[in-house]
CHARMM internal coordinates of N, CA and C (Angstrom, degrees):
IC EDIT
DIST 1 N 1 CA 1.4412
DIST 1 CA 1 C 1.5285
ANGL 1 N 1 CA 1 C 110.90
DIST 1 C 2 N 1.3208
ANGL 1 CA 1 C 2 N 117.94
DIHE 1 N 1 CA 1 C 2 N -44.26
DIST 2 N 2 CA 1.4603
ANGL 1 C 2 N 2 CA 120.86
DIHE 1 CA 1 C 2 N 2 CA -178.64
DIST 2 CA 2 C 1.5176
ANGL 2 N 2 CA 2 C 111.32
DIHE 1 C 2 N 2 CA 2 C -63.48
DIST 2 C 3 N 1.3157
ANGL 2 CA 2 C 3 N 117.16
DIHE 2 N 2 CA 2 C 3 N -43.50
DIST 3 N 3 CA 1.4603
ANGL 2 C 3 N 3 CA 120.44
DIHE 2 CA 2 C 3 N 3 CA -178.70
DIST 3 CA 3 C 1.5232
ANGL 3 N 3 CA 3 C 111.21
DIHE 2 C 3 N 3 CA 3 C -60.79
DIST 3 C 4 N 1.3186
ANGL 3 CA 3 C 4 N 117.06
DIHE 3 N 3 CA 3 C 4 N -41.34
DIST 4 N 4 CA 1.4589
ANGL 3 C 4 N 4 CA 120.12
DIHE 3 CA 3 C 4 N 4 CA 179.48
DIST 4 CA 4 C 1.5252
ANGL 4 N 4 CA 4 C 111.01
DIHE 3 C 4 N 4 CA 4 C -65.71
DIST 4 C 5 N 1.3234
ANGL 4 CA 4 C 5 N 117.43
DIHE 4 N 4 CA 4 C 5 N -38.82
DIST 5 N 5 CA 1.4675
ANGL 4 C 5 N 5 CA 121.36
DIHE 4 CA 4 C 5 N 5 CA -179.07
DIST 5 CA 5 C 1.5207
ANGL 5 N 5 CA 5 C 111.53
DIHE 4 C 5 N 5 CA 5 C -66.07
DIST 5 C 6 N 1.3147
ANGL 5 CA 5 C 6 N 116.77
DIHE 5 N 5 CA 5 C 6 N -31.71
DIST 6 N 6 CA 1.4612
ANGL 5 C 6 N 6 CA 120.69
DIHE 5 CA 5 C 6 N 6 CA -176.13
DIST 6 CA 6 C 1.5243
ANGL 6 N 6 CA 6 C 113.34
DIHE 5 C 6 N 6 CA 6 C -95.79
DIST 6 C 7 N 1.3123
ANGL 6 CA 6 C 7 N 117.35
DIHE 6 N 6 CA 6 C 7 N -1.10
DIST 7 N 7 CA 1.4581
ANGL 6 C 7 N 7 CA 121.01
DIHE 6 CA 6 C 7 N 7 CA -179.19
DIST 7 CA 7 C 1.5236
ANGL 7 N 7 CA 7 C 110.99
DIHE 6 C 7 N 7 CA 7 C -58.38
DIST 7 C 8 N 1.3085
ANGL 7 CA 7 C 8 N 116.23
DIHE 7 N 7 CA 7 C 8 N 133.05
DIST 8 N 8 CA 1.4546
ANGL 7 C 8 N 8 CA 121.47
DIHE 7 CA 7 C 8 N 8 CA 177.80
DIST 8 CA 8 C 1.5173
ANGL 8 N 8 CA 8 C 113.94
DIHE 7 C 8 N 8 CA 8 C 94.54
DIST 8 C 9 N 1.3263
ANGL 8 CA 8 C 9 N 118.13
DIHE 8 N 8 CA 8 C 9 N -10.12
DIST 9 N 9 CA 1.4633
ANGL 8 C 9 N 9 CA 120.57
DIHE 8 CA 8 C 9 N 9 CA 177.48
DIST 9 CA 9 C 1.5254
ANGL 9 N 9 CA 9 C 109.35
DIHE 8 C 9 N 9 CA 9 C -82.93
DIST 9 C 10 N 1.3107
ANGL 9 CA 9 C 10 N 115.69
DIHE 9 N 9 CA 9 C 10 N 150.53
DIST 10 N 10 CA 1.4550
ANGL 9 C 10 N 10 CA 119.52
DIHE 9 CA 9 C 10 N 10 CA 173.94
DIST 10 CA 10 C 1.5192
ANGL 10 N 10 CA 10 C 109.01
DIHE 9 C 10 N 10 CA 10 C -119.71
DIST 10 C 11 N 1.3261
ANGL 10 CA 10 C 11 N 116.51
DIHE 10 N 10 CA 10 C 11 N -176.44
DIST 11 N 11 CA 1.4632
ANGL 10 C 11 N 11 CA 120.03
DIHE 10 CA 10 C 11 N 11 CA -176.33
DIST 11 CA 11 C 1.5227
ANGL 11 N 11 CA 11 C 113.65
DIHE 10 C 11 N 11 CA 11 C -67.65
DIST 11 C 12 N 1.3226
ANGL 11 CA 11 C 12 N 118.35
DIHE 11 N 11 CA 11 C 12 N -11.87
DIST 12 N 12 CA 1.4603
ANGL 11 C 12 N 12 CA 121.23
DIHE 11 CA 11 C 12 N 12 CA 179.58
DIST 12 CA 12 C 1.5274
ANGL 12 N 12 CA 12 C 112.86
DIHE 11 C 12 N 12 CA 12 C -97.11
DIST 12 C 13 N 1.3089
ANGL 12 CA 12 C 13 N 117.28
DIHE 12 N 12 CA 12 C 13 N 4.23
DIST 13 N 13 CA 1.4645
ANGL 12 C 13 N 13 CA 120.50
DIHE 12 CA 12 C 13 N 13 CA 179.46
DIST 13 CA 13 C 1.5261
ANGL 13 N 13 CA 13 C 109.71
DIHE 12 C 13 N 13 CA 13 C -67.33
DIST 13 C 14 N 1.3243
ANGL 13 CA 13 C 14 N 116.99
DIHE 13 N 13 CA 13 C 14 N 135.76
DIST 14 N 14 CA 1.4647
ANGL 13 C 14 N 14 CA 119.73
DIHE 13 CA 13 C 14 N 14 CA 179.04
DIST 14 CA 14 C 1.5282
ANGL 14 N 14 CA 14 C 111.89
DIHE 13 C 14 N 14 CA 14 C -65.05
DIST 14 C 15 N 1.3137
ANGL 14 CA 14 C 15 N 115.67
DIHE 14 N 14 CA 14 C 15 N 148.10
DIST 15 N 15 CA 1.4652
ANGL 14 C 15 N 15 CA 120.91
DIHE 14 CA 14 C 15 N 15 CA 179.52
DIST 15 CA 15 C 1.5230
ANGL 15 N 15 CA 15 C 111.13
DIHE 14 C 15 N 15 CA 15 C -58.24
DIST 15 C 16 N 1.3370
ANGL 15 CA 15 C 16 N 116.79
DIHE 15 N 15 CA 15 C 16 N -34.41
DIST 16 N 16 CA 1.4636
ANGL 15 C 16 N 16 CA 120.09
DIHE 15 CA 15 C 16 N 16 CA -179.76
DIST 16 CA 16 C 1.5255
ANGL 16 N 16 CA 16 C 111.41
DIHE 15 C 16 N 16 CA 16 C -63.24
DIST 16 C 17 N 1.3302
ANGL 16 CA 16 C 17 N 116.67
DIHE 16 N 16 CA 16 C 17 N -37.74
DIST 17 N 17 CA 1.4682
ANGL 16 C 17 N 17 CA 119.77
DIHE 16 CA 16 C 17 N 17 CA 179.33
DIST 17 CA 17 C 1.5234
ANGL 17 N 17 CA 17 C 110.75
DIHE 16 C 17 N 17 CA 17 C -67.70
DIST 17 C 18 N 1.3189
ANGL 17 CA 17 C 18 N 116.10
DIHE 17 N 17 CA 17 C 18 N -39.39
DIST 18 N 18 CA 1.4634
ANGL 17 C 18 N 18 CA 120.15
DIHE 17 CA 17 C 18 N 18 CA 177.12
DIST 18 CA 18 C 1.5257
ANGL 18 N 18 CA 18 C 109.72
DIHE 17 C 18 N 18 CA 18 C -60.87
DIST 18 C 19 N 1.3261
ANGL 18 CA 18 C 19 N 117.07
DIHE 18 N 18 CA 18 C 19 N -46.84
DIST 19 N 19 CA 1.4643
ANGL 18 C 19 N 19 CA 121.12
DIHE 18 CA 18 C 19 N 19 CA 179.93
DIST 19 CA 19 C 1.5230
ANGL 19 N 19 CA 19 C 111.24
DIHE 18 C 19 N 19 CA 19 C -61.98
DIST 19 C 20 N 1.3331
ANGL 19 CA 19 C 20 N 116.49
DIHE 19 N 19 CA 19 C 20 N -40.04
DIST 20 N 20 CA 1.4635
ANGL 19 C 20 N 20 CA 120.23
DIHE 19 CA 19 C 20 N 20 CA 179.77
DIST 20 CA 20 C 1.5226
ANGL 20 N 20 CA 20 C 110.21
DIHE 19 C 20 N 20 CA 20 C -63.51
DIST 20 C 21 N 1.3093
ANGL 20 CA 20 C 21 N 116.78
DIHE 20 N 20 CA 20 C 21 N -42.84
DIST 21 N 21 CA 1.4648
ANGL 20 C 21 N 21 CA 119.50
DIHE 20 CA 20 C 21 N 21 CA -179.47
DIST 21 CA 21 C 1.5210
ANGL 21 N 21 CA 21 C 112.04
DIHE 20 C 21 N 21 CA 21 C -67.39
DIST 21 C 22 N 1.3278
ANGL 21 CA 21 C 22 N 116.05
DIHE 21 N 21 CA 21 C 22 N -25.89
DIST 22 N 22 CA 1.4639
ANGL 21 C 22 N 22 CA 120.14
DIHE 21 CA 21 C 22 N 22 CA 178.12
DIST 22 CA 22 C 1.5251
ANGL 22 N 22 CA 22 C 111.21
DIHE 21 C 22 N 22 CA 22 C -93.66
DIST 22 C 23 N 1.3250
ANGL 22 CA 22 C 23 N 117.11
DIHE 22 N 22 CA 22 C 23 N 18.03
DIST 23 N 23 CA 1.4671
ANGL 22 C 23 N 23 CA 123.32
DIHE 22 CA 22 C 23 N 23 CA 178.98
DIST 23 CA 23 C 1.5219
ANGL 23 N 23 CA 23 C 112.00
DIHE 22 C 23 N 23 CA 23 C 56.49
DIST 23 C 24 N 1.3260
ANGL 23 CA 23 C 24 N 116.91
DIHE 23 N 23 CA 23 C 24 N 35.44
DIST 24 N 24 CA 1.4575
ANGL 23 C 24 N 24 CA 121.09
DIHE 23 CA 23 C 24 N 24 CA 176.79
DIST 24 CA 24 C 1.5106
ANGL 24 N 24 CA 24 C 114.82
DIHE 23 C 24 N 24 CA 24 C 72.54
DIST 24 C 25 N 1.3167
ANGL 24 CA 24 C 25 N 117.96
DIHE 24 N 24 CA 24 C 25 N 11.00
DIST 25 N 25 CA 1.4651
ANGL 24 C 25 N 25 CA 121.04
DIHE 24 CA 24 C 25 N 25 CA -177.71
DIST 25 CA 25 C 1.5283
ANGL 25 N 25 CA 25 C 111.07
DIHE 24 C 25 N 25 CA 25 C -86.32
DIST 25 C 26 N 1.3199
ANGL 25 CA 25 C 26 N 115.15
DIHE 25 N 25 CA 25 C 26 N 49.03
DIST 26 N 26 CA 1.4584
ANGL 25 C 26 N 26 CA 121.80
DIHE 25 CA 25 C 26 N 26 CA 178.65
DIST 26 CA 26 C 1.5221
ANGL 26 N 26 CA 26 C 106.50
DIHE 25 C 26 N 26 CA 26 C -129.91
DIST 26 C 27 N 1.3102
ANGL 26 CA 26 C 27 N 117.01
DIHE 26 N 26 CA 26 C 27 N 131.44
DIST 27 N 27 CA 1.4629
ANGL 26 C 27 N 27 CA 120.32
DIHE 26 CA 26 C 27 N 27 CA 179.18
DIST 27 CA 27 C 1.5193
ANGL 27 N 27 CA 27 C 110.38
DIHE 26 C 27 N 27 CA 27 C -62.93
DIST 27 C 28 N 1.3326
ANGL 27 CA 27 C 28 N 118.34
DIHE 27 N 27 CA 27 C 28 N 139.35
DIST 28 N 28 CA 1.4681
ANGL 27 C 28 N 28 CA 121.85
DIHE 27 CA 27 C 28 N 28 CA 178.26
DIST 28 CA 28 C 1.5265
ANGL 28 N 28 CA 28 C 112.62
DIHE 27 C 28 N 28 CA 28 C -54.62
DIST 28 C 29 N 1.3263
ANGL 28 CA 28 C 29 N 117.55
DIHE 28 N 28 CA 28 C 29 N -34.22
DIST 29 N 29 CA 1.4661
ANGL 28 C 29 N 29 CA 120.23
DIHE 28 CA 28 C 29 N 29 CA 179.15
DIST 29 CA 29 C 1.5289
ANGL 29 N 29 CA 29 C 110.97
DIHE 28 C 29 N 29 CA 29 C -64.94
DIST 29 C 30 N 1.3145
ANGL 29 CA 29 C 30 N 116.69
DIHE 29 N 29 CA 29 C 30 N -35.62
DIST 30 N 30 CA 1.4659
ANGL 29 C 30 N 30 CA 120.29
DIHE 29 CA 29 C 30 N 30 CA 178.11
DIST 30 CA 30 C 1.5207
ANGL 30 N 30 CA 30 C 109.88
DIHE 29 C 30 N 30 CA 30 C -67.01
DIST 30 C 31 N 1.3280
ANGL 30 CA 30 C 31 N 117.97
DIHE 30 N 30 CA 30 C 31 N -41.02
DIST 31 N 31 CA 1.4621
ANGL 30 C 31 N 31 CA 121.24
DIHE 30 CA 30 C 31 N 31 CA 177.60
DIST 31 CA 31 C 1.5243
ANGL 31 N 31 CA 31 C 110.78
DIHE 30 C 31 N 31 CA 31 C -62.15
DIST 31 C 32 N 1.3250
ANGL 31 CA 31 C 32 N 117.14
DIHE 31 N 31 CA 31 C 32 N -43.43
DIST 32 N 32 CA 1.4637
ANGL 31 C 32 N 32 CA 120.63
DIHE 31 CA 31 C 32 N 32 CA 178.67
DIST 32 CA 32 C 1.5208
ANGL 32 N 32 CA 32 C 110.47
DIHE 31 C 32 N 32 CA 32 C -62.44
DIST 32 C 33 N 1.3189
ANGL 32 CA 32 C 33 N 116.57
DIHE 32 N 32 CA 32 C 33 N -40.69
DIST 33 N 33 CA 1.4621
ANGL 32 C 33 N 33 CA 121.07
DIHE 32 CA 32 C 33 N 33 CA 177.97
DIST 33 CA 33 C 1.5262
ANGL 33 N 33 CA 33 C 111.04
DIHE 32 C 33 N 33 CA 33 C -63.01
DIST 33 C 34 N 1.3242
ANGL 33 CA 33 C 34 N 117.05
DIHE 33 N 33 CA 33 C 34 N -45.28
DIST 34 N 34 CA 1.4622
ANGL 33 C 34 N 34 CA 120.75
DIHE 33 CA 33 C 34 N 34 CA 179.75
DIST 34 CA 34 C 1.5217
ANGL 34 N 34 CA 34 C 111.46
DIHE 33 C 34 N 34 CA 34 C -62.79
DIST 34 C 35 N 1.3249
ANGL 34 CA 34 C 35 N 116.59
DIHE 34 N 34 CA 34 C 35 N -41.36
DIST 35 N 35 CA 1.4635
ANGL 34 C 35 N 35 CA 120.13
DIHE 34 CA 34 C 35 N 35 CA 177.90
DIST 35 CA 35 C 1.5192
ANGL 35 N 35 CA 35 C 110.54
DIHE 34 C 35 N 35 CA 35 C -61.64
DIST 35 C 36 N 1.3214
ANGL 35 CA 35 C 36 N 116.67
DIHE 35 N 35 CA 35 C 36 N -45.29
DIST 36 N 36 CA 1.4636
ANGL 35 C 36 N 36 CA 120.70
DIHE 35 CA 35 C 36 N 36 CA -179.81
DIST 36 CA 36 C 1.5216
ANGL 36 N 36 CA 36 C 111.14
DIHE 35 C 36 N 36 CA 36 C -62.85
DIST 36 C 37 N 1.3120
ANGL 36 CA 36 C 37 N 117.20
DIHE 36 N 36 CA 36 C 37 N -40.31
DIST 37 N 37 CA 1.4669
ANGL 36 C 37 N 37 CA 120.59
DIHE 36 CA 36 C 37 N 37 CA -179.79
DIST 37 CA 37 C 1.5240
ANGL 37 N 37 CA 37 C 111.40
DIHE 36 C 37 N 37 CA 37 C -66.53
DIST 37 C 38 N 1.3290
ANGL 37 CA 37 C 38 N 117.96
DIHE 37 N 37 CA 37 C 38 N -39.87
DIST 38 N 38 CA 1.4607
ANGL 37 C 38 N 38 CA 119.22
DIHE 37 CA 37 C 38 N 38 CA -179.44
DIST 38 CA 38 C 1.5189
ANGL 38 N 38 CA 38 C 110.87
DIHE 37 C 38 N 38 CA 38 C -69.46
DIST 38 C 39 N 1.3254
ANGL 38 CA 38 C 39 N 117.32
DIHE 38 N 38 CA 38 C 39 N -36.48
DIST 39 N 39 CA 1.4659
ANGL 38 C 39 N 39 CA 120.13
DIHE 38 CA 38 C 39 N 39 CA 177.19
DIST 39 CA 39 C 1.5174
ANGL 39 N 39 CA 39 C 109.62
DIHE 38 C 39 N 39 CA 39 C -67.11
DIST 39 C 40 N 1.3257
ANGL 39 CA 39 C 40 N 117.00
DIHE 39 N 39 CA 39 C 40 N -44.48
DIST 40 N 40 CA 1.4616
ANGL 39 C 40 N 40 CA 121.51
DIHE 39 CA 39 C 40 N 40 CA 179.91
DIST 40 CA 40 C 1.5266
ANGL 40 N 40 CA 40 C 110.79
DIHE 39 C 40 N 40 CA 40 C -61.58
DIST 40 C 41 N 1.3131
ANGL 40 CA 40 C 41 N 116.96
DIHE 40 N 40 CA 40 C 41 N -37.19
DIST 41 N 41 CA 1.4621
ANGL 40 C 41 N 41 CA 121.04
DIHE 40 CA 40 C 41 N 41 CA -179.49
DIST 41 CA 41 C 1.5222
ANGL 41 N 41 CA 41 C 112.10
DIHE 40 C 41 N 41 CA 41 C -78.38
DIST 41 C 42 N 1.3301
ANGL 41 CA 41 C 42 N 116.55
DIHE 41 N 41 CA 41 C 42 N -8.08
DIST 42 N 42 CA 1.4573
ANGL 41 C 42 N 42 CA 120.01
DIHE 41 CA 41 C 42 N 42 CA 179.81
DIST 42 CA 42 C 1.5098
ANGL 42 N 42 CA 42 C 113.88
DIHE 41 C 42 N 42 CA 42 C 77.91
DIST 42 C 43 N 1.3240
ANGL 42 CA 42 C 43 N 117.07
DIHE 42 N 42 CA 42 C 43 N 19.71
DIST 43 N 43 CA 1.4573
ANGL 42 C 43 N 43 CA 121.11
DIHE 42 CA 42 C 43 N 43 CA -178.96
DIST 43 CA 43 C 1.5190
ANGL 43 N 43 CA 43 C 110.85
DIHE 42 C 43 N 43 CA 43 C -72.52
DIST 43 C 44 N 1.3258
ANGL 43 CA 43 C 44 N 116.53
DIHE 43 N 43 CA 43 C 44 N -39.33
DIST 44 N 44 CA 1.4604
ANGL 43 C 44 N 44 CA 119.93
DIHE 43 CA 43 C 44 N 44 CA 179.20
DIST 44 CA 44 C 1.5201
ANGL 44 N 44 CA 44 C 109.05
DIHE 43 C 44 N 44 CA 44 C -153.14
DIST 44 C 45 N 1.3036
ANGL 44 CA 44 C 45 N 115.16
DIHE 44 N 44 CA 44 C 45 N 163.89
DIST 45 N 45 CA 1.4634
ANGL 44 C 45 N 45 CA 121.02
DIHE 44 CA 44 C 45 N 45 CA 179.34
DIST 45 CA 45 C 1.5191
ANGL 45 N 45 CA 45 C 109.68
DIHE 44 C 45 N 45 CA 45 C -79.85
DIST 45 C 46 N 1.3456
ANGL 45 CA 45 C 46 N 118.38
DIHE 45 N 45 CA 45 C 46 N 153.81
DIST 46 N 46 CA 1.4719
ANGL 45 C 46 N 46 CA 121.19
DIHE 45 CA 45 C 46 N 46 CA -179.97
DIST 46 CA 46 C 1.5122
ANGL 46 N 46 CA 46 C 112.55
DIHE 45 C 46 N 46 CA 46 C -66.67
END
COOR INIT
IC SEED 1 N 1 CA 1 C
IC BUILD
């Protein structure tokens, strides 16, 4: 089920889109971590 929900996303997909595709079944701490990692990697601005 998870693989199908995430199909078509790439490494630049926003954390919010990932959470939406997973019907919000992602811990808020994980979303904060993903946001911090993408900013640190320079993928997108905060």
